[in-house]
Every structure is written in C-alpha cells, then in structure tokens.
C-alpha positions in Angstrom: 0.0 0.0 0.0 1.3 3.6 -0.7 2.7 5.8 2.0 0.0 8.3 2.8 0.8 10.3 6.0 3.8 12.1 7.5 3.6 13.4 11.1 6.1 15.9 12.5 6.3 15.9 16.3 8.6 18.5 17.9 10.7 17.2 20.8 10.3 18.8 24.2 8.8 21.8 22.4 8.4 24.5 25.0 11.8 23.8 26.6 13.4 23.6 23.1 12.1 27.0 22.2 13.5 28.4 25.4 16.9 26.8 24.7 16.9 28.1 21.2 16.2 31.6 22.4 18.5 31.5 25.4 21.9 29.8 24.5 22.9 29.7 28.2 20.2 27.1 28.7 21.5 24.6 26.1 22.8 21.4 27.6 21.1 22.1 30.9 18.0 20.5 32.4 15.0 22.9 32.0 11.5 22.7 33.3 8.6 25.0 32.2 6.0 26.0 34.8 2.8 28.0 34.4 3.7 30.4 37.3 6.8 30.8 39.3 6.1 29.1 42.6 7.4 25.9 44.2 3.8 24.7 44.7 3.0 24.2 41.0 3.9 21.4 38.6 6.0 21.2 35.4 4.1 21.7 32.1 7.1 20.7 30.0 10.7 19.5 30.4 13.8 19.5 28.3 15.4 16.3 27.1 18.1 16.6 29.8 15.4 17.0 32.5 13.5 14.0 31.1 16.5 11.8 31.4 16.3 12.4 35.2 12.6 11.5 35.2 11.1 14.9 35.1 8.0 15.0 33.0 4.7 16.9 32.5 2.8 17.0 35.8 5.9 16.5 38.1 5.7 18.8 41.1 8.4 21.4 41.0 9.8 20.5 44.5 9.9 16.8 43.4 11.6 17.7 40.1 14.3 19.6 41.9 15.1 16.6 44.0 15.1 14.3 40.9 17.3 16.6 38.8 20.0 18.6 40.6 20.7 21.8 38.7 17.2 22.0 37.2 16.5 25.5 35.7 12.8 26.4 36.3 11.3 28.9 33.8 7.9 30.5 33.7 6.1 29.7 30.4 6.2 32.3 27.6 3.2 31.1 25.6 3.1 33.9 23.1 6.7 33.0 22.1 5.7 29.3 21.7 2.7 30.3 19.5 5.0 32.5 17.4 7.4 29.7 16.8 4.6 27.3 16.0 3.4 29.5 13.1 6.9 29.9 11.8 7.5 26.1 12.0 4.2 25.3 10.2 5.2 27.7 7.4 8.6 26.0 7.1 7.0 22.6 6.8 4.5 24.0 4.3 7.3 24.9 2.0 8.4 21.2 1.9 5.0 19.5 1.8 1.4 20.7 2.4 0.2 20.6 6.0 -3.1 18.8 6.2 -3.9 19.3 9.9 -2.4 21.0 12.9 -2.8 18.3 15.7 -1.4 20.4 18.5 1.1 23.2 19.0 4.0 20.8 18.6 2.6 18.3 16.1 1.3 18.4 12.5 0.0 15.9 10.0 0.8 16.0 6.2 -0.9 13.8 3.7 1.6 12.8 1.0 0.5 13.6 -2.6 1.4 11.8 -5.8 5.0 10.8 -6.1 5.7 11.9 -2.5 4.1 8.6 -1.4 7.1 6.6 -2.7 9.5 5.5 0.1 12.6 7.3 -1.2 10.7 10.5 -1.9 8.9 10.4 1.5 12.3 10.0 3.3 13.8 12.8 1.3 10.9 15.1 2.2 11.3 14.3 5.9 15.0 15.1 5.7 14.3 18.3 3.9 11.9 19.3 6.7 14.6 18.6 9.3 17.2 20.6 7.4 14.9 23.5 6.8 13.9 23.8 10.5 17.6 23.5 11.6 18.7 26.2 9.2 15.8 28.7 9.7 14.6 28.1 13.3 17.7 26.7 14.9 19.4 23.5 16.0 17.4 23.2 19.3 14.1 22.6 17.4 14.5 18.9 16.7 11.6 16.7 15.6 10.6 13.1 15.4 9.0 12.2 12.1 6.8 9.2 11.4 5.8 8.1 7.9 3.2 5.3 7.2 0.3 4.3 5.1 -2.1 6.1 7.4 -2.2 8.7 10.3 -2.6 6.0 13.0 0.6 4.2 12.1 2.5 7.5 11.3 1.7 8.6 14.9 3.1 5.3 16.2 6.2 5.7 14.1 6.8 9.3 15.2 6.8 8.2 18.9 9.3 5.4 18.4 12.6 7.3 18.2 13.1 10.5 20.3 14.7 12.9 20.0 15.3 13.7 16.3 13.9 10.4 14.9 12.8 9.4 11.5 10.8 6.1 11.3 9.0 4.8 8.2 6.6 1.9 8.2 6.1 0.3 4.7 4.5 -2.9 3.5 7.5 -5.1 4.1 7.7 -3.8 7.7 4.0 -4.4 8.7 2.7 -5.7 10.9 5.8 -7.3 12.3 7.4 -4.0 13.2 4.6 -3.4 15.7 5.0 -6.7 17.6 7.6 -5.5 20.1 5.3 -2.6 21.2 3.1 -2.7 24.3 -0.6 -2.2 24.0 -0.4 1.3 25.6 2.0 2.4 22.8 -0.9 2.4 20.4 -3.0 5.6 20.1 -6.5 5.1 21.6 -5.5 2.5 24.2 -5.5 3.9 27.7 -5.7 2.1 31.0 -9.4 1.2 30.7 -9.2 -0.1 27.1 -6.0 -2.1 28.0 -7.9 -3.8 30.8 -10.8 -4.7 28.4 -8.3 -6.1 25.8 -6.5 -8.2 28.5 -9.8 -9.5 29.7 -10.6 -10.5 26.1 -7.3 -12.4 25.8 -5.4 -9.8 23.8 -2.3 -9.3 25.9 0.1 -8.4 23.0 0.1 -6.2 19.9 0.8 -9.4 17.9 -2.4 -10.9 19.1 -4.2 -7.6 18.6 -3.1 -7.6 14.9 -4.5 -11.0 14.4 -7.9 -10.1 15.8 -10.8 -9.8 13.5 -12.7 -6.6 12.8 -15.7 -8.1 14.6 -13.6 -8.8 17.7 -12.5 -5.2 17.9 -15.9 -3.9 17.3 -17.2 -6.0 20.2 -14.4 -4.9 22.5 -14.7 -1.2 21.7 -18.5 -1.5 21.7 -19.1 0.1 18.3 -17.7 1.6 15.2 -14.5 2.8 16.9 -13.3 -0.8 17.1 -13.6 -1.1 13.3 -11.8 2.2 12.8 -9.0 0.9 15.1 -8.8 -2.3 13.1 -8.5 -0.3 9.9 -5.8 2.0 11.4 -3.8 -0.9 12.7 -3.9 -2.6 9.3 -2.8 0.5 7.3 -6.2 1.6 5.8 -6.8 5.3 5.6 -9.5 6.1 8.1 -11.8 9.0 7.3 -13.6 10.2 10.4 -16.8 12.3 10.3 -16.4 15.9 11.2 -16.9 16.4 14.9 -18.4 19.3 16.6 -15.8 21.5 18.3 -16.0 24.5 20.5 -18.9 23.3 22.7 -17.4 25.5 25.5 -15.2 28.5 25.7 -13.2 28.8 28.9 -10.1 30.2 30.6 -8.5 29.5 33.9 -5.5 30.6 35.8 -3.3 29.5 38.7 -2.8 32.5 40.9 0.7 33.5 41.9 1.4 33.6 45.6 0.9 37.4 45.9 -2.6 37.2 44.4 -4.0 34.4 46.5 -6.7 36.5 48.0 -10.4 37.1 47.2 -10.0 40.6 45.7 -7.2 39.4 43.3 -9.2 36.2 42.4 -12.2 38.4 41.6 -10.2 40.7 39.4 -8.6 37.8 37.6 -12.0 36.1 37.0 -13.3 39.4 35.5 -10.3 39.4 33.2 -10.8 35.8 32.2 -14.5 36.4 31.6 -13.9 39.4 29.4 -11.4 37.5 27.3 -13.9 34.6 27.0 -16.6 37.1 25.8 -14.3 38.4 23.2 -13.6 34.9 21.9 -17.3 34.2 21.9 -18.0 37.1 19.6 -15.0 36.3 17.4 -16.4 32.8 16.9 -19.8 34.3 15.9 -21.5 32.4 18.8 -23.8 33.0 21.7 -23.6 31.5 25.1 -26.5 30.3 27.3 -24.6 29.2 30.4 -21.7 30.3 32.6 -19.7 28.0 35.0 -17.4 29.4 37.7 -14.7 27.4 39.4 -12.5 28.2 42.5 -9.8 26.0 43.9 -8.3 26.7 47.3 -5.1 25.9 49.1 -5.5 22.4 50.4 -7.1 21.2 47.1 -10.7 22.1 48.2 -12.8 23.2 45.3 -16.1 25.0 44.7 -18.0 25.5 41.4 -21.4 26.6 40.3 -23.2 27.4 37.1 -26.2 29.3 35.8 -28.1 29.2 32.5 -29.7 32.2 30.9 -31.1 33.7 27.7 -28.3 33.3 25.2 -26.0 36.3 24.8 -22.6 37.5 23.7 -22.7 40.8 25.6 -19.9 41.3 28.1 -22.1 43.3 30.5 -24.8 40.7 30.6 -22.2 38.0 31.2 -20.8 40.1 34.1 -24.2 40.4 35.6 -24.6 36.6 35.6 -21.0 36.2 36.9 -21.8 38.5 39.9 -24.7 36.2 40.9 -22.4 33.2 40.8 -19.7 35.0 42.7 -22.2 35.9 45.5 -23.0 32.2 45.9 -19.4 31.2 46.8 -18.7 30.0 50.3 -16.9 32.6 52.3 -14.3 31.9 55.0 -11.5 34.0 56.4 -9.2 30.9 56.1 -10.1 30.1 52.4 -7.2 31.1 50.2 -7.9 30.8 46.5 -5.1 29.3 44.4 -6.8 28.9 41.1 -9.8 30.3 39.2 -11.7 29.5 36.0 -14.7 30.5 33.9 -16.4 28.5 31.2 -19.1 29.6 28.8 -21.3 26.7 27.6 -24.6 26.1 25.8 -23.0 27.7 22.7 -25.0 28.3 19.6 -24.0 29.9 16.2 -25.0 33.5 15.7 -27.1 32.7 12.6 -29.4 30.7 14.8 -29.9 33.4 17.3 -33.3 35.0 17.7 -33.7 38.1 19.8 -36.4 38.1 22.5 -38.3 40.8 24.4 -36.2 40.2 27.5 -32.9 40.8 25.8 -30.7 43.8 26.5 -27.3 42.7 25.1 -28.1 43.3 21.5 -28.4 47.0 22.1 -24.7 47.0 23.0 -23.5 45.1 19.9 -21.8 48.2 18.5 -20.1 48.9 21.8 -18.8 45.3 22.1 -17.5 45.4 18.5 -15.7 48.7 19.1 -14.0 47.4 22.3 -12.9 44.3 20.5 -11.4 46.3 17.6 -9.5 48.6 19.9 -8.0 45.7 21.9 -7.0 43.9 18.7 -5.5 46.9 17.1 -3.9 48.7 20.0 -3.1 45.7 22.2 -4.7 43.7 25.0 -6.1 45.7 28.0 -6.5 48.8 25.9 -10.2 48.9 27.0 -11.5 46.7 29.8 -14.4 46.7 32.3 -13.4 48.0 35.7 -13.8 44.6 37.4 -10.6 43.4 35.8 -8.4 46.2 37.2 -5.7 44.7 39.4 -5.3 41.6 37.2 -4.4 43.0 33.8 -0.9 41.6 33.8 -1.6 38.3 35.6 -3.3 36.1 33.0 -0.8 34.8 30.5 -1.8 32.6 27.6 -2.1 29.0 28.4 -1.9 26.6 25.4 -4.5 23.8 25.3 -3.6 20.4 23.8 -5.8 20.8 20.8 -6.1 24.5 20.2 -3.6 27.1 19.2 -4.6 30.4 20.8 -4.9 33.6 18.7 -2.3 35.8 20.5 -3.8 39.0 19.0 -7.3 38.0 20.0 -6.6 36.6 23.5 -3.5 38.1 24.9 -3.9 35.8 27.9 -4.7 32.5 29.5 -6.1 29.3 28.2 -7.2 26.1 29.7 -5.6 24.3 32.6 -6.9 21.7 35.0 -9.5 24.0 36.4 -11.6 24.3 33.3 -15.0 22.7 33.5 -15.9 19.4 32.0 -19.5 18.6 31.0 -19.9 16.7 34.2 -18.6 19.6 36.2 -21.2 21.9 34.6 -24.0 19.4 35.1 -23.1 18.9 38.7 -22.9 22.6 39.4 -26.2 23.2 37.8 -28.1 20.5 39.7 -31.0 22.0 41.6 -29.9 25.5 40.6 -31.4 28.4 38.7 -33.1 27.8 35.4 -33.2 30.0 32.3 -36.5 31.6 33.4 -35.1 32.9 36.7 -32.6 35.1 34.9 -34.8 36.9 32.5 -35.1 40.1 34.5 -31.8 42.1 34.1 -30.3 44.0 37.0 -27.4 46.4 37.1 -24.0 44.7 37.0 -20.8 45.7 38.9 -18.4 45.9 35.9 -18.0 49.5 34.5 -15.5 51.2 32.3 
C-alpha cells in the first residue's frame, strides 16, 4: 500500500524553544511552569530533564530533587505560538500541512510521487534541514511516515529525539509486535484492561484479531476504525463538533492568592472569553465558575440564561455566581476558572423581548477592535483592574490560541468538564429565573 501520511512531532517543544532563544540554557535541564512558585507542577521538560525522570505533571519540588541543577522557567506562551506558526510555514514549503494536531505536532498527507519510500524519506530530511537552518538546531523533531495517520503517529513516537521512522508494506505488521498495547493511540488504561480480559495481551495478538472482535471490545464503530488503522487503511472520520465550550483558567501567583485578586482575575478571564465568543460568531447560554483553594478544596457553580454574547450581561450573571461562593477567612484561592457553555451559532440566534445585550452590539465590537488593534487591555471593564498583567496565555492540547485576540490565558486543570457543569447546575437556577436584568458591577 502507498505511504499516505507524514507526522512531525517536535521534541520537548516548550523547553526547546527556550533553549533556542537562550543559548545559556542549552545542555542544561530545564522545566517549564505556568507560574513561578514551588507549589506548581511542570508543564514541560527539556530532554536533559526528562533523562532524570522529570515530565509533565511532576511537582516542582519533586523535580528539583530528581534533577539537581534544574532550571525552572515560567512559560512564555506567546513565544511558543509565534514559533509554532513559523515552523508550520517552514513545513508547508516542503509538503502541504493537512492538519495541525497540536502546538507541537502536524500531519501532512503525501500527494502523488511523495508517497514513494525514497521521496517520502527525502521530504522528511528536507523538513529537518529547513527547520535547523531557519529556526535553529534546538528545534528537533521526530517524524513518522506510514500508510495512514494512525501508524504514522506510532512511528513518530518510536525514536526520540530527532527520529525518522518509516513503516512500509515489508515492515508491517511485524514492526509493531515489540510494542506494548499502551504504545498504540487510543489504548489507555481502561481499554487495556478490556483487551486483556478478552485475551489480547500483546500487539501481535491484537493484529491477528478480526474486525468483529475489535468492534465488540470497543463497543461500536471505533473498534472497526481501530482495526483499519492498525492494518494500514486510511480512516476517514466524520467531522466532529468542536467549540462546545469557551473557557479560561489561571493558577494565581502567591501574591494574588486572596479574594480581591481572584475576583479581578476572573473578570479578566470572563472578558477574554466574551471576546472569543464574539470572534467565533457564537452566543452562550450558560456560565460556569470554578474556584480552587489551598489544600485542594474546590467550589464550582453554574447558571443558565437567555443566550447572549454581551460582556455586561455575562458580568451580571457572573456576579450572581460570585455571590454564591462559600466565604471563609481561612479560604485562600489558588486557582480560578470561567467557562461559557450552551454555545450556539449567531445565525441561529433570535432576539427576545427580554434581551438587553443586542443594544450593545456596536459597543462590544468597538471594544474588540480597539483591543486587537492597540493591544490587550486597551479597553476593559473595571472589574478586571488589578489583574491586567496576571493572565498569560495557556496553550491547550488541541487548540492554538490567537495571540492578537486573546493576549492571555487558556485552559488548565480548572476548566469545567461537561460533568462539572451538570453537577454545578443541579437544583440551581433555570433560564426563566434570569430573564429580569439587574445592574452589574463591571464598568469602564
């Protein structure tokens, strides 16, 4: 079967960008953290740090013990996004980029003659040379080439750093037999247990399974898709709905772990989420608020309302949620998050007699234009004052933030899951109870 897919996976991406920008860090173990405090965890680690066992999620204090001489750096997400766009453009000059999988991984479908083994390998080497020459030697990548995206992903994970692995007809499926079940995309702990219970305790046995076997184990069509992927067929998945929520969250630095700073930060996050909402031409019908306290205690709540994209209306709802929070002199907030849910496209929106937000459409558009043109925080509602410089961009796994649009924060562990939203809404206010507007606290 012809080679169809090439995947480029950048090695230790955040740390590699820092080492490229700062030569004094090269050859030293580096850990990237979301905020400079010993009570947070690493969100990335350099290759040198990984050799000592430091990885994503390792607490900073533990990482320092594991890796003497570790250099801890606060994340510079805007820089990582800038490098991402440069790197994608470099790859595009070698082969068309089909899909951006994450900030450090892209997929390229190989057209025509590119699907021949020699040509595909040459393209991969050209990508590596281009990046080394134009971006710098610290930006290494592992490239996988295979008949489909599933196997190309497996290949890209086999040799790190700076690998190049190609799976072709003569190699398959034997080249997979030495892998563990968990090395295959789509097999986590729970699925591994189901496979073991069904008698498939090795990749070799899994390759010998029938399509019907895998459909039964997966409980549906995903099992058949896994079978096709494992056997080299190109799997076309139906388009999935994305953007079912828009949310931001932030871990507060030590000097902001108080209620007034948490409130200002939440206002900032909400205003950024409202700007994203309008940019996506969507309306929201629900708002979820999360607070995490020192000691890992959490509180969250949610409200639903007549759909809107107006910042002042969202602030009004937010104030109602904020007033519900438990208050205690000993409660010290360490993390905050807001999530907009019940999203619907603007073309489906119908104004109602109870709506007030549409009257401010021009105002919201003007504020958005000023912030995009003149820079973040040019115009804000007053509730965000005191937190304008404390919400850096956070990069989600599957979404590259628009730096010009957001200028701050995205998505860490505090963001609401559908279950969080449902739990917070249980026995709470319905849409009807929020129809009567009242004056909100946020002002210019």
